[in-house]
N, CA, C and O atoms as a Tripos MOL2 file, in Angstrom:
@<TRIPOS>MOLECULE
protein
  192   191    48     0     0
PROTEIN
NO_CHARGES

@<TRIPOS>ATOM
      1 N          51.0300    5.7970    9.2480 N.3       1 MET1
      2 CA         49.5960    6.0050    9.1090 C.3       1 MET1
      3 C          49.1850    5.9990    7.7720 C.2       1 MET1
      4 O          49.5520    6.9520    7.0840 O.2       1 MET1
      5 N          48.4690    5.0870    7.2390 N.am      2 SER2
      6 CA         47.9220    5.1500    5.7250 C.3       2 SER2
      7 C          46.5610    5.4510    5.7790 C.2       2 SER2
      8 O          45.8790    5.1220    6.7500 O.2       2 SER2
      9 N          46.0790    6.0900    4.7510 N.am      3 HIS3
     10 CA         44.5100    6.3640    4.4650 C.3       3 HIS3
     11 C          44.0610    5.5300    3.3800 C.2       3 HIS3
     12 O          44.5730    5.5490    2.2610 O.2       3 HIS3
     13 N          43.0800    4.7840    3.7320 N.am      4 ASP4
     14 CA         42.6100    3.8770    2.7290 C.3       4 ASP4
     15 C          41.4190    4.5670    2.1700 C.2       4 ASP4
     16 O          40.4930    4.9090    2.9050 O.2       4 ASP4
     17 N          41.4190    4.7800    0.8980 N.am      5 ALA5
     18 CA         40.2690    5.5320    0.1530 C.3       5 ALA5
     19 C          39.2620    4.5040   -0.4360 C.2       5 ALA5
     20 O          38.2980    4.8820   -1.1020 O.2       5 ALA5
     21 N          39.4890    3.3060   -0.1970 N.am      6 SER6
     22 CA         38.5230    2.3870   -0.9340 C.3       6 SER6
     23 C          37.1940    2.4190   -0.2060 C.2       6 SER6
     24 O          37.1100    2.9430    0.9050 O.2       6 SER6
     25 N          36.1470    1.8620   -0.8190 N.am      7 PRO7
     26 CA         34.8280    2.0520   -0.3070 C.3       7 PRO7
     27 C          34.6850    1.0260    0.9480 C.2       7 PRO7
     28 O          35.4180    0.0540    1.1330 O.2       7 PRO7
     29 N          33.7020    1.3920    1.6950 N.am      8 ALA8
     30 CA         33.3190    0.5260    2.9230 C.3       8 ALA8
     31 C          33.3100   -0.8970    2.5240 C.2       8 ALA8
     32 O          32.8010   -1.1850    1.4410 O.2       8 ALA8
     33 N          33.8200   -1.8320    3.2830 N.am      9 ARG9
     34 CA         33.6810   -3.1610    2.9040 C.3       9 ARG9
     35 C          33.0750   -3.8720    4.1510 C.2       9 ARG9
     36 O          33.2760   -3.4790    5.3000 O.2       9 ARG9
     37 N          32.3100   -4.9600    3.8220 N.am     10 THR10
     38 CA         31.7440   -5.9190    4.7020 C.3      10 THR10
     39 C          32.6860   -6.8880    5.2090 C.2      10 THR10
     40 O          33.7680   -7.0340    4.6420 O.2      10 THR10
     41 N          32.3710   -7.5620    6.2270 N.am     11 SER11
     42 CA         33.2600   -8.6020    6.8110 C.3      11 SER11
     43 C          33.8430   -9.5030    5.8910 C.2      11 SER11
     44 O          34.9790   -9.9510    6.0490 O.2      11 SER11
     45 N          32.9810   -9.8360    4.7630 N.am     12 GLY12
     46 CA         33.4530  -10.7710    3.6480 C.3      12 GLY12
     47 C          34.4050  -10.2710    2.7530 C.2      12 GLY12
     48 O          34.9240  -11.0270    1.9320 O.2      12 GLY12
     49 N          34.7510   -8.8450    2.8310 N.am     13 GLY13
     50 CA         35.7970   -8.4270    1.9700 C.3      13 GLY13
     51 C          35.2980   -7.9660    0.6620 C.2      13 GLY13
     52 O          36.1050   -7.7100   -0.2320 O.2      13 GLY13
     53 N          33.8960   -7.8290    0.4640 N.am     14 THR14
     54 CA         33.4150   -7.2810   -0.7860 C.3      14 THR14
     55 C          32.6300   -6.0970   -0.4610 C.2      14 THR14
     56 O          32.0670   -5.9950    0.6280 O.2      14 THR14
     57 N          32.5630   -5.1180   -1.4410 N.am     15 ALA15
     58 CA         31.8740   -3.9280   -1.3440 C.3      15 ALA15
     59 C          30.1550   -4.0850   -1.2910 C.2      15 ALA15
     60 O          29.5100   -4.6990   -2.1400 O.2      15 ALA15
     61 N          29.6840   -3.5220   -0.3260 N.am     16 PRO16
     62 CA         28.1840   -3.6400   -0.3680 C.3      16 PRO16
     63 C          27.5370   -3.0180   -1.7260 C.2      16 PRO16
     64 O          27.9830   -2.0400   -2.3270 O.2      16 PRO16
     65 N          26.5000   -3.7130   -2.0530 N.am     17 ASN17
     66 CA         25.7200   -3.1800   -3.1350 C.3      17 ASN17
     67 C          24.7990   -1.9740   -2.7880 C.2      17 ASN17
     68 O          23.6820   -2.0870   -2.2840 O.2      17 ASN17
     69 N          25.3900   -0.8440   -3.1120 N.am     18 ARG18
     70 CA         24.6010    0.3810   -2.7440 C.3      18 ARG18
     71 C          23.7550    1.0250   -3.8920 C.2      18 ARG18
     72 O          23.1780    2.0990   -3.7200 O.2      18 ARG18
     73 N          23.7040    0.3620   -5.0170 N.am     19 THR19
     74 CA         22.9850    0.7510   -6.1750 C.3      19 THR19
     75 C          21.5410    1.2190   -5.7340 C.2      19 THR19
     76 O          21.1660    2.3690   -5.9630 O.2      19 THR19
     77 N          20.7680    0.3190   -5.1140 N.am     20 PRO20
     78 CA         19.3560    0.7220   -4.9220 C.3      20 PRO20
     79 C          19.2810    2.0930   -3.9230 C.2      20 PRO20
     80 O          18.3870    2.9330   -4.0250 O.2      20 PRO20
     81 N          20.2640    2.1530   -3.0500 N.am     21 LEU21
     82 CA         20.3120    3.3980   -2.1700 C.3      21 LEU21
     83 C          20.5740    4.6210   -2.9260 C.2      21 LEU21
     84 O          19.9710    5.6680   -2.6910 O.2      21 LEU21
     85 N          21.5470    4.4910   -3.9130 N.am     22 ILE22
     86 CA         21.8610    5.6370   -4.8390 C.3      22 ILE22
     87 C          20.6190    6.0130   -5.6460 C.2      22 ILE22
     88 O          20.2090    7.1730   -5.6650 O.2      22 ILE22
     89 N          20.0650    5.0820   -6.2680 N.am     23 VAL23
     90 CA         18.8590    5.2770   -7.0120 C.3      23 VAL23
     91 C          17.7860    5.9870   -6.3100 C.2      23 VAL23
     92 O          17.1620    6.9350   -6.7870 O.2      23 VAL23
     93 N          17.5860    5.4150   -5.0120 N.am     24 LEU24
     94 CA         16.5090    6.1300   -4.2270 C.3      24 LEU24
     95 C          16.9160    7.6280   -3.8040 C.2      24 LEU24
     96 O          16.0800    8.5320   -3.7910 O.2      24 LEU24
     97 N          18.1180    7.7980   -3.4980 N.am     25 ALA25
     98 CA         18.5510    9.1000   -3.1820 C.3      25 ALA25
     99 C          18.3730   10.1580   -4.4390 C.2      25 ALA25
    100 O          17.8660   11.2690   -4.2830 O.2      25 ALA25
    101 N          18.8350    9.6860   -5.6480 N.am     26 TRP26
    102 CA         18.6930   10.5320   -6.7830 C.3      26 TRP26
    103 C          17.1670   10.8160   -7.1430 C.2      26 TRP26
    104 O          16.8390   11.8950   -7.6390 O.2      26 TRP26
    105 N          16.2890    9.8520   -6.8870 N.am     27 ALA27
    106 CA         14.8390   10.0420   -7.1200 C.3      27 ALA27
    107 C          14.3220   10.9400   -6.0730 C.2      27 ALA27
    108 O          13.5420   11.8330   -6.4030 O.2      27 ALA27
    109 N          14.7140   10.7790   -4.7190 N.am     28 TRP28
    110 CA         14.2390   11.6090   -3.8090 C.3      28 TRP28
    111 C          14.4400   13.0480   -4.0790 C.2      28 TRP28
    112 O          13.5630   13.8740   -3.8260 O.2      28 TRP28
    113 N          15.6170   13.3650   -4.6030 N.am     29 VAL29
    114 CA         15.9450   14.8270   -4.8920 C.3      29 VAL29
    115 C          15.4070   15.2190   -6.3730 C.2      29 VAL29
    116 O          14.8010   16.2580   -6.6360 O.2      29 VAL29
    117 N          15.7370   14.2120   -7.2680 N.am     30 GLY30
    118 CA         15.5420   14.5780   -8.7410 C.3      30 GLY30
    119 C          13.9930   14.7300   -9.1910 C.2      30 GLY30
    120 O          13.6670   15.4180  -10.1590 O.2      30 GLY30
    121 N          13.0600   14.0020   -8.3740 N.am     31 LEU31
    122 CA         11.7160   13.8700   -8.8680 C.3      31 LEU31
    123 C          11.0150   15.2520   -8.4540 C.2      31 LEU31
    124 O          10.3780   15.8680   -9.3090 O.2      31 LEU31
    125 N          11.1260   15.7240   -7.1860 N.am     32 PRO32
    126 CA         10.5630   17.0870   -6.8740 C.3      32 PRO32
    127 C          11.3500   18.2180   -7.7080 C.2      32 PRO32
    128 O          10.7390   19.2160   -8.0900 O.2      32 PRO32
    129 N          12.6300   18.0530   -7.9620 N.am     33 PHE33
    130 CA         13.3040   19.0100   -8.8170 C.3      33 PHE33
    131 C          12.6330   19.2120  -10.2070 C.2      33 PHE33
    132 O          12.2330   20.2790  -10.6740 O.2      33 PHE33
    133 N          12.5860   17.9150  -10.8060 N.am     34 LEU34
    134 CA         11.8740   17.9260  -12.1990 C.3      34 LEU34
    135 C          10.3900   18.4590  -12.1070 C.2      34 LEU34
    136 O           9.9230   19.1500  -13.0120 O.2      34 LEU34
    137 N           9.7220   18.1430  -11.0740 N.am     35 TYR35
    138 CA          8.3040   18.6600  -11.0220 C.3      35 TYR35
    139 C           8.2300   20.2900  -10.8950 C.2      35 TYR35
    140 O           7.3150   20.9550  -11.3800 O.2      35 TYR35
    141 N           9.3090   20.8170  -10.1830 N.am     36 GLY36
    142 CA          9.5210   22.2260  -10.0370 C.3      36 GLY36
    143 C           9.9670   22.8860  -11.2860 C.2      36 GLY36
    144 O           9.6300   24.0500  -11.5030 O.2      36 GLY36
    145 N          10.6910   22.2340  -12.1120 N.am     37 VAL37
    146 CA         11.1720   22.7300  -13.6230 C.3      37 VAL37
    147 C           9.8760   22.7160  -14.3320 C.2      37 VAL37
    148 O           9.5000   23.7230  -14.9320 O.2      37 VAL37
    149 N           9.0980   21.5240  -14.2960 N.am     38 TYR38
    150 CA          7.8930   21.4920  -15.1210 C.3      38 TYR38
    151 C           6.9030   22.5660  -14.7550 C.2      38 TYR38
    152 O           6.4010   23.2580  -15.6390 O.2      38 TYR38
    153 N           6.6300   22.7160  -13.5880 N.am     39 SER39
    154 CA          5.8000   23.7980  -13.1440 C.3      39 SER39
    155 C           6.2260   25.2330  -13.6640 C.2      39 SER39
    156 O           5.4650   26.0930  -14.1090 O.2      39 SER39
    157 N           7.5940   25.3120  -13.5160 N.am     40 LEU40
    158 CA          8.0630   26.6660  -13.9860 C.3      40 LEU40
    159 C           7.9990   26.8090  -15.5190 C.2      40 LEU40
    160 O           7.7960   27.9300  -15.9860 O.2      40 LEU40
    161 N           8.1490   25.8000  -16.2920 N.am     41 VAL41
    162 CA          8.0110   25.9590  -17.7870 C.3      41 VAL41
    163 C           6.4470   26.2880  -18.0660 C.2      41 VAL41
    164 O           6.0980   27.1190  -18.9050 O.2      41 VAL41
    165 N           5.6130   25.5990  -17.3270 N.am     42 LEU42
    166 CA          4.1610   25.9270  -17.5960 C.3      42 LEU42
    167 C           3.8330   27.3800  -17.1120 C.2      42 LEU42
    168 O           2.7870   27.8630  -17.5480 O.2      42 LEU42
    169 N           4.5730   28.1140  -16.2910 N.am     43 LYS43
    170 CA          4.1530   29.4070  -15.7880 C.3      43 LYS43
    171 C           4.9660   30.4090  -16.4380 C.2      43 LYS43
    172 O           4.6610   31.5960  -16.3240 O.2      43 LYS43
    173 N           5.9210   30.0640  -17.0760 N.am     44 VAL44
    174 CA          6.7240   31.2080  -17.8830 C.3      44 VAL44
    175 C           5.9920   31.9290  -18.9070 C.2      44 VAL44
    176 O           6.1700   33.1430  -19.0070 O.2      44 VAL44
    177 N           5.1370   31.2830  -19.7300 N.am     45 PRO45
    178 CA          4.3830   32.0060  -20.7360 C.3      45 PRO45
    179 C           3.6050   33.2410  -20.1750 C.2      45 PRO45
    180 O           3.4660   34.2880  -20.8080 O.2      45 PRO45
    181 N           3.1030   33.0030  -18.8930 N.am     46 ALA46
    182 CA          2.2170   33.9440  -18.2570 C.3      46 ALA46
    183 C           2.9720   35.3270  -18.0060 C.2      46 ALA46
    184 O           2.3850   36.3990  -17.8550 O.2      46 ALA46
    185 N           4.4040   35.1470  -17.9820 N.am     47 LEU47
    186 CA          5.2000   36.4210  -17.8300 C.3      47 LEU47
    187 C           5.2300   37.1760  -18.9530 C.2      47 LEU47
    188 O           5.4720   38.3790  -18.8550 O.2      47 LEU47
    189 N           5.0160   36.6510  -20.0500 N.am     48 PHE48
    190 CA          5.3980   37.4210  -21.2070 C.3      48 PHE48
    191 C           4.1620   37.7960  -22.1490 C.2      48 PHE48
    192 O           4.3440   38.4530  -23.1740 O.2      48 PHE48
@<TRIPOS>BOND
     1     1     2 1
     2     2     3 1
     3     3     4 2
     4     3     5 am
     5     5     6 1
     6     6     7 1
     7     7     8 2
     8     7     9 am
     9     9    10 1
    10    10    11 1
    11    11    12 2
    12    11    13 am
    13    13    14 1
    14    14    15 1
    15    15    16 2
    16    15    17 am
    17    17    18 1
    18    18    19 1
    19    19    20 2
    20    19    21 am
    21    21    22 1
    22    22    23 1
    23    23    24 2
    24    23    25 am
    25    25    26 1
    26    26    27 1
    27    27    28 2
    28    27    29 am
    29    29    30 1
    30    30    31 1
    31    31    32 2
    32    31    33 am
    33    33    34 1
    34    34    35 1
    35    35    36 2
    36    35    37 am
    37    37    38 1
    38    38    39 1
    39    39    40 2
    40    39    41 am
    41    41    42 1
    42    42    43 1
    43    43    44 2
    44    43    45 am
    45    45    46 1
    46    46    47 1
    47    47    48 2
    48    47    49 am
    49    49    50 1
    50    50    51 1
    51    51    52 2
    52    51    53 am
    53    53    54 1
    54    54    55 1
    55    55    56 2
    56    55    57 am
    57    57    58 1
    58    58    59 1
    59    59    60 2
    60    59    61 am
    61    61    62 1
    62    62    63 1
    63    63    64 2
    64    63    65 am
    65    65    66 1
    66    66    67 1
    67    67    68 2
    68    67    69 am
    69    69    70 1
    70    70    71 1
    71    71    72 2
    72    71    73 am
    73    73    74 1
    74    74    75 1
    75    75    76 2
    76    75    77 am
    77    77    78 1
    78    78    79 1
    79    79    80 2
    80    79    81 am
    81    81    82 1
    82    82    83 1
    83    83    84 2
    84    83    85 am
    85    85    86 1
    86    86    87 1
    87    87    88 2
    88    87    89 am
    89    89    90 1
    90    90    91 1
    91    91    92 2
    92    91    93 am
    93    93    94 1
    94    94    95 1
    95    95    96 2
    96    95    97 am
    97    97    98 1
    98    98    99 1
    99    99   100 2
   100    99   101 am
   101   101   102 1
   102   102   103 1
   103   103   104 2
   104   103   105 am
   105   105   106 1
   106   106   107 1
   107   107   108 2
   108   107   109 am
   109   109   110 1
   110   110   111 1
   111   111   112 2
   112   111   113 am
   113   113   114 1
   114   114   115 1
   115   115   116 2
   116   115   117 am
   117   117   118 1
   118   118   119 1
   119   119   120 2
   120   119   121 am
   121   121   122 1
   122   122   123 1
   123   123   124 2
   124   123   125 am
   125   125   126 1
   126   126   127 1
   127   127   128 2
   128   127   129 am
   129   129   130 1
   130   130   131 1
   131   131   132 2
   132   131   133 am
   133   133   134 1
   134   134   135 1
   135   135   136 2
   136   135   137 am
   137   137   138 1
   138   138   139 1
   139   139   140 2
   140   139   141 am
   141   141   142 1
   142   142   143 1
   143   143   144 2
   144   143   145 am
   145   145   146 1
   146   146   147 1
   147   147   148 2
   148   147   149 am
   149   149   150 1
   150   150   151 1
   151   151   152 2
   152   151   153 am
   153   153   154 1
   154   154   155 1
   155   155   156 2
   156   155   157 am
   157   157   158 1
   158   158   159 1
   159   159   160 2
   160   159   161 am
   161   161   162 1
   162   162   163 1
   163   163   164 2
   164   163   165 am
   165   165   166 1
   166   166   167 1
   167   167   168 2
   168   167   169 am
   169   169   170 1
   170   170   171 1
   171   171   172 2
   172   171   173 am
   173   173   174 1
   174   174   175 1
   175   175   176 2
   176   175   177 am
   177   177   178 1
   178   178   179 1
   179   179   180 2
   180   179   181 am
   181   181   182 1
   182   182   183 1
   183   183   184 2
   184   183   185 am
   185   185   186 1
   186   186   187 1
   187   187   188 2
   188   187   189 am
   189   189   190 1
   190   190   191 1
   191   191   192 2
@<TRIPOS>SUBSTRUCTURE
     1 MET1         2 RESIDUE 1 A MET
     2 SER2         6 RESIDUE 1 A SER
     3 HIS3        10 RESIDUE 1 A HIS
     4 ASP4        14 RESIDUE 1 A ASP
     5 ALA5        18 RESIDUE 1 A ALA
     6 SER6        22 RESIDUE 1 A SER
     7 PRO7        26 RESIDUE 1 A PRO
     8 ALA8        30 RESIDUE 1 A ALA
     9 ARG9        34 RESIDUE 1 A ARG
    10 THR10       38 RESIDUE 1 A THR
    11 SER11       42 RESIDUE 1 A SER
    12 GLY12       46 RESIDUE 1 A GLY
    13 GLY13       50 RESIDUE 1 A GLY
    14 THR14       54 RESIDUE 1 A THR
    15 ALA15       58 RESIDUE 1 A ALA
    16 PRO16       62 RESIDUE 1 A PRO
    17 ASN17       66 RESIDUE 1 A ASN
    18 ARG18       70 RESIDUE 1 A ARG
    19 THR19       74 RESIDUE 1 A THR
    20 PRO20       78 RESIDUE 1 A PRO
    21 LEU21       82 RESIDUE 1 A LEU
    22 ILE22       86 RESIDUE 1 A ILE
    23 VAL23       90 RESIDUE 1 A VAL
    24 LEU24       94 RESIDUE 1 A LEU
    25 ALA25       98 RESIDUE 1 A ALA
    26 TRP26      102 RESIDUE 1 A TRP
    27 ALA27      106 RESIDUE 1 A ALA
    28 TRP28      110 RESIDUE 1 A TRP
    29 VAL29      114 RESIDUE 1 A VAL
    30 GLY30      118 RESIDUE 1 A GLY
    31 LEU31      122 RESIDUE 1 A LEU
    32 PRO32      126 RESIDUE 1 A PRO
    33 PHE33      130 RESIDUE 1 A PHE
    34 LEU34      134 RESIDUE 1 A LEU
    35 TYR35      138 RESIDUE 1 A TYR
    36 GLY36      142 RESIDUE 1 A GLY
    37 VAL37      146 RESIDUE 1 A VAL
    38 TYR38      150 RESIDUE 1 A TYR
    39 SER39      154 RESIDUE 1 A SER
    40 LEU40      158 RESIDUE 1 A LEU
    41 VAL41      162 RESIDUE 1 A VAL
    42 LEU42      166 RESIDUE 1 A LEU
    43 LYS43      170 RESIDUE 1 A LYS
    44 VAL44      174 RESIDUE 1 A VAL
    45 PRO45      178 RESIDUE 1 A PRO
    46 ALA46      182 RESIDUE 1 A ALA
    47 LEU47      186 RESIDUE 1 A LEU
    48 PHE48      190 RESIDUE 1 A PHE
């Protein structure tokens, strides 16, 4: 019983191009996070 840790392959034997999916996933999480950090930075001076 061997465990193949290689990425998922299509029937052609080449790895699928997942770059657009990875970029979309990072944007989906990163953009709201950056907006939250930006809002925080704007509101911090009001605390002091």
